[in-house]
N, C-alpha and C positions, 0 to 999 in steps of 0.2 A: 475548393469549396467543401466544407465539412457537411456531412449529412446532419440534418436537424434532429433533435430529440423528438420522437413521436409524441403526439398528444396523449396516447394511451400507455406511455412508457412506464408509468407507475404500476400498471397491472402486469407488465411483462417482466420476466426475470432479467436481472443484470447478470451477464455472463462473465465470470471472473476466471482468468487464465494465468497460471504461474506456479510459484513454489508453495509447497506444503511440507512441513518437517517438524522436528522436535527442537525446542529451545532449551538450552541449559545455561542459566544465567547466574553468575556469582557477583555479589556486591561486597567489596572489601570493607572490613571494619576500619582499616587504617592504610596508609600508603604501602604499596607492595614491597616486600623484600625479595630481591632476585634469588632464584634457585632455592627457594625454601617454601615451606607450607605457610599460607597466609590465612588468618582467621577471616571468615566471610559468611554472608547469608546466601545460600544457594537455593535455587528452585528449578523445577522442570515443568514445562508446559508444551502444548502443541502450538506451532507457529508457522512461519512462512508468510511472506507479504500477501500473496494472493489469498491464502487460506484465512489469514487474519481479517482481511478486507471482507471476504465472503461471510465469515461469522458475524462481524459487526453489522453488516447489512441485514442479515437474517434477524439479529436481535432487535434491529430497528423496525422490523416488520416488512422488509422488502423481499419479494421473491428473488431468489438468487441460485444460480447453477455454477458449479466449480469444475474446471478442467485442470487436472493435475495428475502427477504420477507419484507413487510411493514404492518402497521396496516390498518384496514378497516376504515380509517379516512381521513379527508381532506388533512392533511399534506402528508400522503402516496400517495394519488392521485397526488398531486402537485409535489412531488419528482419524481415519475415515469414519469410524463408528461415532466418535465424539462430534465430528463436524456435522454429520447427518443429524445427530440428536439435537444440535443447535438450530436446525431448520434449513440447512443448506442441502440442495439437491446434488447428489454425488454420482449420478448415472454415468457421467463422462470421466470419472476417475478410474485409473487402472493401476494394478500392481505389476511391477517389473522385477524380474529375478536377477538382472545383471548387477544391480547396485543396491546398497542399503537405503532405507528411507533417509531423506535429507536431514541434516542436523546442523545446528548453529550453537556455538559455544562462545559466550561473551563474558568478559570480565570488566566490571565497572569499578572505578575508584570510589572512595567514600563521598566525593563531591558529586557523584552521579555521572561523571564523564567517562566515556568508553576508553578503557586502557588497551584492550586487545580483543579481537574476535576471530574465531576459526569457523569455517563452514565447509561442509561436504555436500555439494549440490550435483554430484555426478549423475544421480538418477534423473535429473532434468534432461539429460540427453535422450531420454525416452520420448520426449515430446517432439515429434518430427512433423513436417508438413503432412505426411500421410496419416499420422495419428489425428491431427486436427481435422483433416478432411472427413474423417469418420463422423465428426460431430457438426457437419455443415448445417444441419437442420437447427441446431441450437443457436447458431448465428442468426438464422432467419427469424427465430422466435424472440430474440433478445431485444430489450429496449435500449440497452447500452452494453458495450464490451469494455472490460477493464483488464489490463495486462501489466505484469511487472517485468522488469528487465532481466530477470533470471532466465527467461526463455533463450534457448539457442538462437543464433541470428537467423537461420533459415526458417525456424518456427515463427519467429517474430514477423518475418516477411509474410508468411502464410496467414497469420492473424489479420494483417492489414488487407491482404487480398480477399479473404473470406468476408471480412467486415464490409469492404467496399461493395462486394457483390450483393451482400444483404442490405446495403444502404443503412448501416447502423453506425453511430459514432463510436470512436475508440478513445478511451482515457488510459493514461499510463502513469506508472510510478517509476522514478529513475533508479530506485533501489540501492545503489552504491556508486561511489566514484569510479570504481573499476568497470561497472556494467552500464552506467548511464549513457556512455557514448553510443551504445547500440540504438538509442532512440533518435539520434541526430538525423539520420536519413528520412525519418518519418514525421518530423516536426510539423510539416504542412498538413499532415493527415491526422494529427492528434487533436482531439477536441479539448481535453484537459490533461495537463501534466502536473504532477506534484514532485517536488525535489527539495532536499535541504540545501543549505548554502553551498557546500562543497560540490554537490551534484549539479546545482544550477551553474556553478562556475564552469564545469565541463560542458554542459549543454550550450552555454552561450559562446563558447569558443573565442577566447580573447577578452572576455569580460574580466575586469579586476576581481580579486577575491570577494565573494559575496558573503558578508558576515554581519551586516547591520541593516537597519531599516532603509537607509538611503540606497545601499547597493542591492538590497533585496527588491525594492521597487524598480530599480533600473533593470535588474535581471528579468523580472516578471514582464516588464514592458518589452524588453528585447525579444523574449520568447514569443510574445504576441506578434511582434513585427516579423518573426521568422515563420509565422503561420499558425501557431497554436491559438485556439479560441480562448482558453482560460489557462493561466499559469499561476500556480500556487507555490510559494517558496516558504518553507518552514525554517525558522532561525532560532530555535530553542528559546532562551530567555529573552531574545529580541522580538519574539512574537512571530506573526505570519504576515507576509506580503502577498498580494494577489493583483492580477490585472486581467482585463478582457478588452475587447474592442471598444467597450462603452464606459468602463470604469476602472479605477485603480484604488487600492485601499490597504490599510494596515490594521491588524487586530493584535493588541498586546497579549502577551502570555499571561496565564493565570498564575499568580504567586501561590505556590503550594510546595509542600515537602515532597521531594522525589524519592519514592520508595523503590520503584523499578521502572526505568525509562523504556524498556523494550515494548514495542507495539503501539506506542502513543501516536506516531505518525500514521500508522495504518488505520487507527480509529478516526483520525481527522479526515483521511482520504475517503474512507467509507461513508462518513457522515456527509461530506460534500457531494459525493456521488448520489446519496439518497436525496439530498436537496435538489440536485439537477433533475432527476427523474420525477420528483414530486413538485416541481415548479416553485421551489423556495428561492427567493432572491439571493444572488450570490453573496452579498455581504452578510446576510443572515445565516446562510449555509456555512460560511467560513467561521462565523462566531459559534455556531453550534459545533463545528468541527474542533475548534480550539477547546471548547468545553469538554467534548468527548475525550480529547487527548489528556486534559488535566485529570480526568477521572482515572484513566489508565495509569498515569504517573503515580497516583496514590495507591495503586493496587499491585499486589505481588503476583503478577501474571501478565500475559500478553493481551488478553481481551478482558474488559470489565464485564462480568457476567450479569450485572443488573442494568445494562444499557437499555434505554428506551427513549423515544422522542419526548415523552412527558418529563422524564428526569432531566433531559438536556435543557428543556425550556425552564425547568425549575431552577437550574444552576447557570443559566445562560450568561455569557460574558456580556457586560453592558456596552 
């Protein structure tokens, strides 16, 4: 049985736990030539699933606290300063000297499809059960907990233990096909999970490849059967499928030119989390989330800086 979202959750901070780092994204002008320099449009921004979700929530006006670690370097300092300036509470963020600040290097083809990604998340080893225990009070104060699967397995277990003790619901992002399996032992304790098609295939264990509306809806229903309260499956051009104990649905994607795809899923996740704590109906929250994702797709960066609830309703997917 999942803890219910408290009636005053909108006034409490969402506690976001997971990765924060720097994103370096290159979008090729044409198909790549192996072992040679390729003309592209490159950009640098602050990222990390948890950090992106936290910034989006803050821009929507939701109180939010972030638990993460960065390296004891200039990039880490700049990342935390930027995140705090966006309205995120960073009291529970720490600098670690053992590893550099996390980084993510992605190369996209001219069609917007990911060609290759490299990431250095070694600093995440600094988030231990003992580290999280230091911030137990933040679990007690939270209206909702969100975690990404970048957390080490022991830390992930500690999150669910601390959240259960605080009687606060936990939402999670599957993050990648390599990491999503870490969530499988906790599906019965996850209030909401977000995953793309490949990640959903991993979570469903034996489900055929999830890559269209039909298989997306089947995967969302299967995750609910496994104990998840709300399952949201993002399918790029095929839209978003969702399911709960009471309803299932599909929201088509917004047709838009893709300038930079990094961060669009985090915008959707954050917007749906905002909807949950502000008592917005699930279908409406998902439509707002798809709208938020479309705005990020058109922006050269990980988070759309003009995000607001008013703007989302102005451009809401019908």
